C-alpha positions as CSV (number, residue, x, y, z in Angstrom):
1,M,0.0,0.0,0.0
2,M,2.9,2.4,0.6
3,L,3.9,2.1,-3.0
4,A,0.5,2.6,-4.5
5,P,0.9,6.4,-5.0
6,F,4.1,5.8,-7.0
7,I,2.8,3.2,-9.4
8,K,1.8,4.6,-12.7
9,R,-0.9,2.7,-14.5
10,R,-0.9,2.8,-18.2
11,V,-3.7,2.2,-20.7
12,K,-3.3,0.8,-24.2
13,Q,-4.7,3.9,-25.8
14,E,-1.7,6.1,-24.6
15,P,0.6,6.8,-27.6
16,D,3.7,5.5,-25.6
17,V,1.9,2.3,-24.9
18,A,0.0,1.8,-28.2
19,R,3.4,1.9,-30.0
20,Y,4.5,-1.3,-28.3
21,V,1.3,-3.1,-27.3
22,K,-1.1,-4.4,-29.9
23,T,-4.1,-6.2,-28.6
24,P,-7.2,-7.1,-30.7
25,E,-10.5,-5.4,-29.8
26,A,-12.7,-7.6,-27.7
27,R,-15.7,-9.2,-29.4
28,V,-18.8,-9.5,-27.3
29,S,-21.8,-11.6,-28.2
30,V,-24.8,-12.1,-26.0
31,V,-26.7,-15.3,-26.1
32,N,-29.9,-15.4,-24.2
33,I,-31.1,-18.8,-23.1
34,D,-34.1,-19.9,-21.1
35,W,-33.4,-21.2,-17.6
36,S,-34.8,-24.6,-16.8
37,D,-37.0,-24.7,-13.7
38,A,-34.4,-26.8,-11.9
39,H,-31.6,-24.3,-12.7
40,L,-33.7,-21.3,-11.6
41,S,-34.7,-23.1,-8.4
42,Y,-31.1,-23.9,-7.6
43,Y,-29.9,-20.4,-8.3
44,L,-32.6,-18.8,-6.2
45,K,-31.9,-21.2,-3.3
46,V,-28.2,-20.3,-3.4
47,A,-28.9,-16.6,-3.7
48,D,-31.3,-16.7,-0.8
49,Q,-28.7,-18.6,1.3
50,F,-26.2,-15.9,0.5
51,A,-28.6,-13.1,1.3
52,Q,-29.4,-14.7,4.7
53,W,-25.7,-15.3,5.5
54,F,-24.8,-11.7,4.6
55,R,-27.6,-10.3,6.8
56,D,-26.5,-12.5,9.7
57,A,-22.8,-11.7,9.2
58,K,-23.5,-7.9,8.9
59,R,-25.6,-8.0,12.1
60,K,-22.9,-9.9,14.0
61,A,-20.2,-7.4,12.8
62,G,-22.4,-4.6,14.2
63,A,-21.1,-1.1,13.9
64,N,-17.6,-2.3,12.9
65,E,-18.5,-3.8,9.5
66,C,-14.8,-4.2,8.8
67,N,-15.0,-7.4,10.8
68,L,-16.9,-9.0,7.9
69,N,-14.6,-11.7,6.6
70,L,-13.7,-10.8,3.1
71,I,-12.6,-14.3,2.2
72,A,-15.9,-15.7,3.3
73,L,-17.8,-13.0,1.5
74,L,-15.9,-13.7,-1.8
75,A,-16.5,-17.4,-1.5
76,R,-20.2,-16.9,-1.0
77,I,-20.4,-14.6,-3.9
78,G,-18.5,-17.1,-6.0
79,A,-21.1,-19.8,-5.0
80,V,-23.9,-17.6,-6.3
81,E,-22.0,-16.9,-9.5
82,T,-21.4,-20.6,-10.0
83,A,-25.1,-21.3,-9.4
84,C,-25.9,-18.8,-12.1
85,N,-23.6,-20.3,-14.6
86,C,-24.3,-23.9,-13.8
87,A,-26.7,-25.1,-16.5
88,T,-27.8,-28.3,-14.9
89,G,-28.4,-26.9,-11.4
90,R,-27.2,-30.2,-9.9
91,H,-24.7,-29.9,-7.0
């Protein structure tokens, strides 16, 4: 953290960077699919579990919300993301 103010972040659009770094433009395509009932049910179950866990953890942390365990929070968010991306809903 002490070095953060001294680190210069560069972006590829800068002339000094663009001269040396050539990356292709990202192509984005959106494909909408219907969720099966099992997948939607699984996702909602995991999302509800996350919401309840977060409310409980925030209440336990009290006024000092910094006590909320970041690793646990990220793991729980990852579980919700996985449930969203899991096409079968079986785990």
